[in-house]
Structure formats: structure tokens, C-alpha cells
C-alpha positions, -999 to +999 in steps of 0.1 A: -859-791-687-885-765-697-895-758-661-858-756-651-851-732-680-882-710-671-871-707-634-834-701-644-846-675-671-868-655-647-842-656-620-814-645-641-835-618-657-844-602-624-808-608-611-793-589-640-819-560-637-815-554-600-777-562-594-766-526-604-790-511-578-784-537-552-773-519-519-777-531-483-769-505-456-764-533-429-729-540-442-697-521-437-692-518-475-729-517-487-721-511-524-693-536-529-695-563-504-732-569-508-730-568-547-702-595-547-709-617-517-747-612-519-747-619-556-723-649-551-747-664-526-777-661-551-756-676-578-748-705-556-783-712-547-794-710-583-764-732-593-775-760-568-810-759-582-797-759-619-773-789-616-798-808-595-826-804-621-807-803-653-815-834-675-792-856-695-787-831-722-753-815-731-742-786-709-729-755-726-697-739-711-681-707-720-654-706-747-623-726-740-601-694-738-624-682-709-621-715-692-583-713-696-584-677-682-602-689-649-581-721-647-548-702-651-560-678-626-562-705-600-527-715-610-513-680-603-530-680-570-511-713-560-478-694-566-491-661-550-471-646-521-505-648-501-526-677-513-553-670-488-560-634-501-556-645-538-580-675-534-606-662-511-604-625-520-597-597-496-620-576-472-637-555-477-635-546-515-641-583-524-638-581-561-609-602-573-600-638-563-607-673-574-638-678-553-654-649-572-642-664-604-660-697-597-693-677-592-687-659-625-681-693-643-711-708-627-732-678-637-720-680-673-729-717-674-765-710-662-768-680-685-757-700-716-780-729-708-811-711-697-815-691-729-814-699-767-809-663-773-806-635-746-806-598-752-782-587-724-784-551-737-822-550-734-817-562-698-791-535-692-815-509-705-842-521-681-817-521-651-807-484-659-841-473-650-840-480-612-803-467-612-815-435-629-842-431-603-816-435-574-792-411-592-819-384-597-829-385-560-792-382-551-789-350-573-814-333-550-795-342-517-758-337-528-737-312-542-708-337-547-702-362-575-731-388-576-725-424-575-761-437-570-759-474-561-723-479-571-692-476-549-676-450-570-688-422-594-667-437-622-686-469-621-719-451-622-704-431-651-694-462-672-728-477-665-745-446-678-722-445-708-732-481-717-768-470-714-762-440-737-745-463-763-773-487-759-800-461-766-781-441-793-772-471-814-801-495-808-821-496-840-852-509-823-852-479-800-843-453-825-869-465-851-898-468-825-918-438-836-945-445-810-920-442-781-893-422-796-900-391-776-897-410-744-864-426-754-850-392-764-861-376-730-846-406-713-813-402-732-812-366-722-817-375-685-789-400-686-766-375-703-774-351-673-766-379-648-733-386-666-723-350-662-733-351-625-711-381-620-682-362-633-666-392-647-641-380-673-628-415-680-664-427-688-671-397-711-637-402-729-645-439-734-679-430-748-665-405-772-637-429-781-662-456-790-683-433-811-653-421-829-642-457-836-678-466-850-676-434-872-642-443-886-653-479-893-686-467-908-706-487-884-726-458-871-753-440-892-756-404-880-787-382-883-771-349-885-801-328-871-807-352-843-770-355-833-766-318-834-797-313-812-783-337-785-749-321-788-762-286-781-783-300-752-753-317-738-733-285-738-760-266-722-764-293-695-726-294-691-721-257-684-753-255-662-747-286-641-710-294-645-700-277-611-676-307-606-669-318-642-656-285-653-632-280-625-619-316-632-612-309-667-595-276-657-574-297-632-562-321-660-548-288-679-530-275-648-516-310-639-494-305-670-489-268-667-489-258-630-501-286-606-502-260-577-534-246-594-554-277-593-585-273-573-600-308-569-576-335-576-545-345-596-558-378-605-540-383-637-506-376-621-515-399-593-523-426-619-490-420-637-471-425-604-490-456-596-484-471-631-447-463-629-441-482-597-466-510-606-447-516-640-413-517-621-427-542-596-443-565-622-410-566-642-386-567-612-384-606-610-387-634-634-413-654-613-434-622-606-433-613-643-446-648-653-471-655-626-475-622-607-475-615-570-511-629-566-545-613-566-553-588-538-516-584-528-512-549-544-520-530-512-490-545-493-464-549-520-469-515-535-466-497-501-433-514-495-419-495-526-444-466-527-436-440-553-424-408-535-440-387-561-473-396-544-461-378-513-466-345-532-500-351-546-535-345-532-542-380-521-508-386-503-527-398-472-543-428-489-533-465-490-536-477-527-551-512-532-553-509-570-531-494-597-561-478-613-554-497-646-568-531-649-543-543-675-515-534-651-534-549-622-534-583-641-498-580-651-488-573-614-511-598-598-512-627-622-482-622-646-476-616-683-492-649-694-526-640-678-522-605-691-517-619-727-547-642-722-569-613-711-558-591-741-564-620-764-599-626-751-607-590-756-592-590-790-610-621-802-644-611-788-641-574-804-630-588-836-661-611-837-683-585-851-717-586-832-738-560-814-718-568-783-684-559-797-686-522-792-696-526-755-667-548-748-645-521-765-662-494-745-654-513-713-618-521-724-611-484-729-626-476-694-605-501-675-573-486-689-579-459-662-599-480-637-607-515-628-636-539-630-662-537-603-684-568-597-713-557-619-688-546-647-669-579-644-701-600-647-713-578-677-680-580-695-675-618-692-712-623-702-706-602-734-674-620-742-691-655-736-720-646-758-698-633-785-676-665-787-683-700-795-694-722-767-681-756-755-703-786-750-699-813-725-722-843-720-737-841-685-726-867-661-729-876-624-695-865-617-701-832-634-733-826-615-719-837-581-688-815-586-707-783-594-734-790-567-706-795-541-688-764-554-720-743-552-727-755-515-692-746-505-694-712-521-728-706-506-714-714-471-685-692-476-706-662-488-729-667-460-701-666-435-687-634-452-720-616-450-728-628-414-693-618-402-695-585-418-729-577-401-712-584-367-683-563-377-708-535-386-722-536-351-688-536-336-690-572-323-654-579-334-649-612-316-679-628-334-668-614-367-632-629-362-645-664-356-669-663-386-643-649-411-607-659-401-594-661-436-592-624-445-563-604-432-573-567-440-596-548-418-603-514-405-587-510-371-610-495-345-594-474-318-610-449-293-575-435-285-566-425-319-590-402-337-568-382-359-540-389-384-530-389-420-534-424-430-571-428-421-598-437-445-633-428-431-618-422-397-602-457-395-566-468-407-563-497-430-534-519-418-525-556-417-542-573-388-535-610-385-567-630-381-589-599-376-573-589-342-583-555-332-555-535-315-564-509-289-545-487-265-510-500-257-513-529-282-519-505-310-488-484-299-467-514-301-481-523-334-465-492-349-432-509-349-445-534-373-459-507-395-425-489-397-408-521-407-435-533-431-441-500-450-408-480-446-416-458-476-450-448-468-453-411-460-488-412-445-477-438-419-445-418-411-466-386-406-490-405-384-464-421-362-444-389-359-474-369-347-481-394-318 
């Protein structure tokens, strides 16, 4: 078992370090698809090795409530309005779904059994270094919000917020007199990058957790050091906050005079999304209990789209997330899963350890966002390490079950990655044969190059079995769009303009 442990430890160590910076430009969604499907493939390979080589010892599993969470997620998918999307995930975001939950569960089992004690925060600190290097390079080439190796600036922002909390509250780093100047310099750099990400939700989450720690008297403040960093932050904020400052200004005008916003009315958009999401989630008894199913928001929301969105800055978009992970769970998986998720957060935060404040930080952030792949792995790792584990005696059935599961997952992830490569090079027929299970794709058309409901030049619509409509076929398909999404203003504008 020692050799198995050593290989597992090394693999997991480097996996966790390089996962945040993992990007592969050969895919249509290089930040999200590769992180999830690529990471899932690596976990599958590691899982096969782990369950083949694991001895006759007891196997540690995550806490029973985490197991219940993943099991009940599968139950909600069975009752989903679209089982295929809920179980296999949807393309190309590829974040939610039972297939990915299986991979997270396998990852947690390997993590718990490979280390007697693991310092996830230390690994997160190491992983922030390559991310920061990428972010610094991006600053020199972009005048926009930076996102480094993440799909969105907000996810870079929360990653940097976790890093700041890690450095500022880690006693080993603070008390290390030999390298203190380097840690302080790095903290200033990360503060600068957080400002360049212009992630208001990440900054508010960070301020919220520091306030909480002060109230609970769990944070010892060195007044001079804190004041120095605050002054430096303000200087950086006013010098480099060319996007952050207008975004804060916009929040003020969203309540006073929305016509004076200059970048986005993102908070009003979120309120409109939340309003309709809550109505849909409570509209029917079955949907309230078990939800509509993971990855179904994009179609169900568009049928009853909030007309307030038609007057906001992003009226031309299809929304595939309610921008509130709690409401997303309530909508997708029902009130029972919602309650179980809240209970998991509460139980792990209440269990006072070094990890509790990071779980709380992420819990605040996802009130305005959702969990991307890295954040989901990190959150469930912290929760698992914070709670008691379950132990099961290893058996042939247990080994064969997980080996078979990992083989099937590995095959599926390989098909996803291969089909997406062919999609990227416009070989649609091959992509369709390799990946027939996902229904959402970007439609390619040479005849339509303008319109209001385009994302990155291509409209996102429901396409059965990855069929790509062109010319007359696409024109006929408009009738389906009108019937399927009667309230969607972007579609109406698009159809009326052709």
C-alpha cells in the first residue's frame, strides 16, 4: 500500500496544483470543458489504478451526508424532464450532472485514502503561483477584465480571494520572518490582480469573511501591518481600477438611474433571474420537491423569460444559470437537495477548523455566482476533510464496481474530448457520431452572420443529436424557436430582422 499511496499522493498533489491553470486551446471551450472532462479523465485513470492496487484495508469514504447528497442527486436526475442532460451533463459548459458527481466522489475517496493528513490550503497557495503568472501576462495584453486561466473573471476573483485569505491568516506564513517580505510582496501582487479582475462579488465575499472573523474574535490584527496593506490597496484600486470603479459606480446608478450605467446592470439582471427562477421552482409540487433536473435551466427559463431582462444591457443573451447556486439547486434538484446542501455547508462551517472560513467564503460567493469545476472540487474537498469519514471494508465487489465505473467514465470523457476536437475543426459529422448524447450546440451558419441572440457569432439553440442546420433548413427551424421560446426577445428580434 505504501507504493500505491506514494503514487496517489504525487499525482493528486500535481493534479491540484495545475488544475486551476489547465487550459487547452484545441477545444471549443478551453477553460471549462478541458478542466472538467480532462480532469475527469485523469481521475478515472487514477481511480482504476487505485482500486486495482489497493490492499485489503478499510477504504475511507466521504461523510455519509456527502454520500447522500450525490445519491439523491442521481434520484433527482431520474425524475428530470431531461434525464440525458441531467445525468451526462450538457455541452459545452459541462459542470453539473451525475457523471461529474461520480468523478468528484472518486476523487474524494482517493484523496482521503492517499493522505493521513493533507494541507489543501498549502497546495492552493502553490497553485496560485502559476495562475498569478498567467494573470500578470494578461494584464500587459488586455485592457479588459482579466480572467487568466479561468472561464470568467469572477472565478479568477474568488480564486485570488482564497489566496489572499490563505496568506493573510496563515500563521506559518505570517510568522516566517525569513520569507516574510516575499509573502508580503506576493500578497500585494494578488491584491492588484483581484482589482484587475474587477470581481465585486469576490471582494465583497472577502470583506464579509474578514468581518465575520473579527466579530468572532478569530482574527488577530496587527494594526500597522493592516493599515499599510489597506493604504496600498486603495492606491492600487484608484490607479488600476479602470473597470472596477465604473462597476461600483454602476451599482449605485442601478438603484438611482439605470440609464446612467456605463458597463453593466448585472445586479438588476440577477434580481430578474432570481425572481423568475424562484417562481418556476415553486410552481409545481413535483418540481418543488425534485426540481426540473440539472442542466435544464436554459430551456425552461427561456419559456417564461422575465420581460424585465428585455430592458437590460444583456437582453441578447440566453441564460443557462440563475447566477445563484442555491437557487440553481432549488430549481434543478428541488427543495430536498437544497436543504441537504445547506445542511452540508452549515455542518462543515460549524465544525471549527482551518477550512471552515474558506467554506464560508465560497458559500458567500456562490450566492451571486455558481460553482465552476475547480471551485466544486475544492469546496467538496474542504467539506470532506472537515467532517468525519465513513469506513468500508474493501471487497471484490467494491473494487470491481469502482474499476468498472472508472472505465466507463474514462471512455465517456475520451469521447467528449475527441468529439469536441472534431467540432473545433468544423468536422461536425464526426463530432455528432462521437457525442450523440448532448443536445445543446452552437449552430454554424454561413448565411446568418448577424443577429441579437448570438454568442461569439453563433446562436445557441436546441439541436437534436447535434444536427447542424444551414440555409433553408435553418430558416424552417425558426418556427421551432418561435414555439419553443415564445417570450424570448432576442429570438423575436432576430427572426423579425430576417
